[in-house]
C-alpha positions in Angstrom: 16.4 -48.3 -24.5 19.0 -47.9 -21.8 18.8 -50.5 -19.0 19.0 -47.7 -16.5 16.0 -45.5 -15.8 16.7 -42.2 -14.2 13.5 -41.2 -12.4 12.6 -37.5 -12.1 10.0 -35.0 -13.2 11.0 -35.2 -16.8 10.8 -39.0 -17.2 8.0 -39.0 -19.8 9.7 -36.3 -21.8 12.8 -38.5 -22.1 10.8 -41.7 -22.9 11.8 -43.7 -19.9 9.9 -46.9 -19.2 6.5 -46.5 -17.5 6.2 -47.3 -13.9 3.5 -50.0 -14.5 6.0 -52.0 -16.7 7.8 -53.4 -13.7 5.7 -54.0 -10.5 7.6 -55.4 -7.6 6.3 -57.8 -4.9 9.0 -56.6 -2.4 10.9 -53.4 -2.0 13.9 -53.6 0.3 16.0 -50.6 1.4 19.4 -50.0 2.7 19.4 -47.7 5.6 22.4 -45.4 6.0 22.7 -43.1 3.1 19.4 -44.3 1.6 16.8 -43.7 4.2 18.9 -42.0 6.9 21.1 -39.0 6.4 24.0 -40.4 8.4 26.9 -39.4 6.3 27.6 -36.2 8.3 27.6 -38.3 11.5 29.9 -40.8 9.9 32.4 -38.1 8.9 32.2 -36.7 12.4 33.2 -39.9 14.2 35.5 -41.5 11.6 38.8 -39.9 12.6 38.3 -40.7 16.3 37.7 -44.3 15.3 40.8 -44.2 13.1 42.9 -43.0 16.0 41.4 -45.7 18.3 42.1 -48.5 15.9 45.2 -47.0 14.3 44.3 -46.7 10.7 44.5 -43.7 8.3 42.3 -40.7 9.1 40.4 -38.8 6.4 40.8 -35.2 5.4 37.9 -33.4 3.9 39.7 -33.3 0.6 39.7 -37.2 0.5 35.9 -37.5 0.7 35.1 -36.9 -3.0 37.6 -39.6 -4.0 36.4 -42.0 -1.4 32.8 -41.5 -2.4 33.8 -42.9 -5.8 35.2 -46.1 -4.3 33.7 -49.4 -3.4 33.9 -50.7 0.2 36.9 -52.9 -0.4 38.8 -50.0 -2.0 37.9 -47.7 1.0 39.2 -50.3 3.4 42.5 -50.5 1.5 42.7 -46.7 1.2 42.4 -46.4 5.0 44.8 -49.2 5.6 42.5 -51.3 7.8 43.7 -54.9 8.1 41.0 -57.5 7.5 41.3 -58.8 11.1 40.4 -55.3 12.5 37.2 -55.0 10.4 34.9 -56.7 12.8 36.2 -54.6 15.7 35.9 -51.4 13.8 32.4 -52.3 12.6 31.2 -53.3 16.1 32.5 -50.0 17.5 30.8 -48.0 14.7 27.5 -49.7 15.5 27.9 -48.9 19.2 28.5 -45.2 18.3 25.4 -45.2 16.1 23.4 -46.5 19.1 24.9 -43.7 21.2 24.2 -41.0 18.7 21.0 -42.3 17.1 19.0 -39.3 18.4 21.2 -37.1 16.2 20.6 -39.1 13.0 17.6 -38.2 10.9 15.8 -39.3 7.8 16.3 -37.6 4.4 13.4 -35.2 3.5 10.8 -37.1 1.6 11.5 -40.5 3.1 8.6 -40.6 5.5 5.8 -39.8 2.8 7.5 -42.2 0.4 7.4 -45.1 2.9 3.8 -44.3 3.8 2.8 -44.3 0.1 4.4 -47.6 -0.6 2.9 -49.3 2.5 -0.5 -47.7 1.7 -0.3 -49.3 -1.7 0.1 -52.7 -0.1 3.8 -53.3 -1.2 5.7 -55.3 1.4 8.8 -53.3 2.6 12.1 -54.4 4.1 15.2 -52.9 5.5 18.5 -54.8 4.9 21.3 -53.0 6.6 24.6 -53.3 8.4 23.2 -51.0 11.1 21.4 -52.4 14.2 17.6 -52.9 14.2 17.2 -50.9 17.4 19.0 -47.9 15.9 17.0 -48.2 12.7 13.7 -48.4 14.6 14.6 -45.4 16.7 15.5 -43.2 13.7 12.4 -44.3 11.8 10.1 -43.7 14.8 7.3 -46.0 15.8 4.9 -45.0 12.9 7.3 -45.5 10.1 8.8 -48.7 11.7 5.3 -50.2 11.3 5.5 -49.7 7.6 8.5 -52.1 7.4 7.5 -55.8 7.3 11.0 -57.3 7.4 14.1 -56.1 9.2 17.4 -57.8 8.3 19.9 -55.8 10.2 23.4 -56.1 11.6 25.0 -57.4 8.5 28.7 -57.5 8.3 30.4 -55.1 5.9 30.2 -57.6 3.1 27.3 -59.7 4.4 24.3 -57.9 2.9 23.8 -60.4 0.1 23.1 -63.2 2.6 20.6 -61.0 4.6 18.9 -59.9 1.4 18.5 -63.4 0.1 17.1 -64.5 3.4 14.6 -61.7 3.3 13.5 -62.6 -0.2 12.9 -66.1 1.0 10.9 -64.9 4.0 8.8 -62.8 1.8 8.0 -65.6 -0.6 8.9 -63.5 -3.6 11.4 -64.5 -6.3 14.5 -62.3 -6.5 13.4 -61.1 -9.9 10.3 -59.5 -8.2 12.4 -57.7 -5.6 13.9 -54.3 -5.8 16.8 -53.4 -3.5 17.3 -49.6 -3.1 20.7 -48.5 -1.9 23.4 -45.9 -2.1 26.6 -48.0 -2.2 28.4 -50.3 -4.6 28.1 -53.1 -2.1 24.3 -52.7 -2.2 24.5 -53.3 -5.9 26.7 -56.3 -5.3 24.3 -57.7 -2.8 21.3 -57.3 -5.1 23.2 -59.0 -7.9 24.2 -61.9 -5.7 20.6 -62.3 -4.5 19.1 -62.1 -8.0 17.3 -58.8 -7.3 17.0 -55.6 -9.3 19.0 -52.7 -7.9 17.9 -49.1 -7.7 20.6 -46.5 -6.9 19.8 -43.2 -5.0 21.8 -40.1 -5.8 21.8 -38.6 -2.3 23.8 -41.1 -0.3 27.4 -42.1 0.5 28.5 -43.1 -3.0 28.6 -40.6 -5.9 25.8 -40.9 -8.4 28.2 -41.2 -11.4 29.9 -44.2 -9.8 26.6 -45.9 -9.2 25.3 -45.1 -12.7 28.4 -46.9 -14.1 26.9 -50.1 -12.6 23.8 -49.8 -14.7 21.1 -50.1 -12.0 17.5 -50.6 -13.0 16.8 -47.1 -11.7 18.6 -44.0 -10.5 16.4 -42.1 -8.1 17.2 -38.4 -7.7 14.7 -37.8 -4.9 12.7 -40.1 -2.6 9.3 -39.1 -4.0 10.3 -40.6 -7.3 10.3 -44.2 -5.9 6.5 -44.8 -5.6 5.9 -44.1 -9.3 8.6 -46.6 -10.3 7.3 -49.5 -8.2 3.5 -49.1 -7.7 1.5 -50.7 -10.6 -0.7 -48.2 -12.3 
């Protein structure tokens, strides 16, 4: 059997592993591109940030190629020196605070989080975005479904935040699933000893994520509960 399970309506027809085969004691989520539909916002502000910090702007024709790259390759493609990264990251977070009312969740995220929380599964958000922005976009009700927030990670600092969250939860990494939409999410999960689930609706192209052999590839948010709630 393939190590990757693509979750969708025809799972049983394709003989994918049953959801009850792999219960998780902690499910952690990336935020941007996984829970929040922030890619249009990101594209809308990127070229202004590029002009401010003097790195290469992005044409619409570049986006398909960039969505197949990991974060390090994107940084090289844009010509951002390493010393500028903290300044660019800080500025992007400030813009997200400014524009957080314009960023929404993907359809299906709210009922998915409610279902997982209602089943008693501890949830976490591990993200480079700020906790205040994340709580605002989630709204008070959904924010209450999240037990652990590990936010404000540096561009390549998610592994540390994820590992800290696993320790706080008292769960071994092998009992934790990290759900994300970027290669650096997969790298963070691997470094923390967690399973990784890729989503097909985020920043990175699904084919690029599939090549990393995640435990699951989710094609819609409502597929997630069936994969992680013991039957």
